[in-house]
Phi, psi and omega in degrees: 000137178282131176282120188267136176242156178287126180231150176304128181306325173305315181294319176298319172299315188294313187294328172295316175308312178300305183300316179293321193268306188295313180296322177297327180283345185292328186289327177292317180287338171287317172301318175298312172305324183296343170300339187231332180246146171291158185299322184275344177282324181306303185291328177295312183292313182303309190275326177293316173298305180300318176302314175296315175303317183288327175300316181302310183299318181291324177298314172303321181286348178089015175291152178283134191253342182221139168208116197313303187290316171308313173308310181304317182290324178297321182292320179296312185293321178300324180295317188276316184281311190257343172260295179296313178294316185293320180302317184294317181300309186296304175309312178297335193281350174288339186232345181240143180295144178310325187288320182294320181301311179304323182289316179297322179296328177294331187282004184299345181290340181299314187289337171290325170295313184295316184272341186276079186301326179290346173246022173304308186302311185293314186291316184279001174269354176257126184297317181306319187289319181288317176298320176291332172293308179302316183295319179303306177295327180291321178302308181299315189294321184292326174292317176307304186302321181291325176288323186285317191264359174302130187268099183249354179074011183227114186291328184290313180297327180287326176302319180288322175296316179299312181297324181290322180286332174291306180293323170309312187296316179294331170298310178303327179292310173308315175302308183305312175301320176294326176290318172299320175294324171297316184297308190271335174296317183297329178296317179301306180304319176290326181286330182288320178296321181294322182294315182268000182051031173230145183283126182240004185245164173251167170299140185305325179297319185291324176297319184287335171296318174301323176297311182293323182285329175298312184297314183297321181292317184298314180300315184290320170313306176297317179298321181291329192257333182271357176100353177302318172290317190298317183267016184249130179247107184305323180296341185273352181279124184284160179309330184291320181274342170285331172302324177294320172300310187295321181291321181293326180290303184277319180279309183283321183264334184245306177300306181302310191293326185291314174299321173305303182300317185296316175299325176298334177281338191241342185231153177308144179297320182296328179289316188291328178300350188291341182313321186302339179268335188268317184311307176300327185287318180298314177306315181297320183294309182301315180301324179286316185275334192238009176223178184270000183287145175260126182272124183263176178280333184293318182293322178300314180301314179299320182300315182288327172290320174301313178293326177290322189288327177297312178305314178292320181292340174259012187303313180298318177296323177289322184292330180267358184290163181287334178295314171296319182300314179296315180306311183290327173303310176296326172301317185288319180297320179298321185291318179292323177294329177284334187273324183272152173297158183299326187291334193266345189305312182300324184288319179299312177302318171306308185294320189292316188292320179302309177301329185286311178295328174295321175299317177295327176287316181296321183292314179295330179289326177292000000 
């Protein structure tokens, strides 16, 4: 469990705004950058620069920068999460609206349920999870159907849209595999470190820097071999589009990630995870007001279905969170206060708090 520390409310609000809005807006700025940059050049510049800046920060902080096994794991995860998934997002946005891409990205939780084999028995025994999974697939199918069967009179464009949707889905699967590898790989590293009584892991910021650098190198190699760099003229790009790249580097990759990591230290993970519900809404709004794409009622309905499915699939996690636990506890105490004479209220509160503490102690012993 993450130990929460008291932090200024203004800092917490600012961090949430960054994670909610900035991460949601990156889909829009990727689409904007694609007006001037080839897809793999975007990824190359973004992650090489962001990774270098983050690694420099870690060096200044005095963090240990290299440990062979940890770097190998970070490189593998970076390849899956930041190269394959981001390459799918960037490439797909050449043919599909950034709003649609963001909704499909929000449906990633579907693949967490499907691919997390150690938790199959637990996940598929819960009605809310199964219903949420079915709803998630229905929501994604609706988006596929709308994009594929839209009548724009161009068969080539329709086929490219279909390919882009499939590529985007494969990207979310790559993200899931990388995340699950991180989850179970971290447990393995911790067990080995405990057995050998030597530190074998690196600071999370250092590992993220290695992930970004790995993705940047992979984007650069592909961009150099597929012609993206060969046919690209840096001098022809206006400041407007360089601004989009700069936003992705500083705001999307560095600031938003730093706020996310900080929030995980000071707020419950279940609360921080709510960014998954806000990001696609931000992306869809930006696509509607600042691009030529038309946001249809079916897309909005699909978004509602997907986000509802995400809520259901995470229902157990939220219902067992400390926030919900404390809320229920306050309601029970309030109910007792309303029922009892004023003279007995202090005693009721004392008994309720004692019972709560006793319950926690028994749970910890178990």
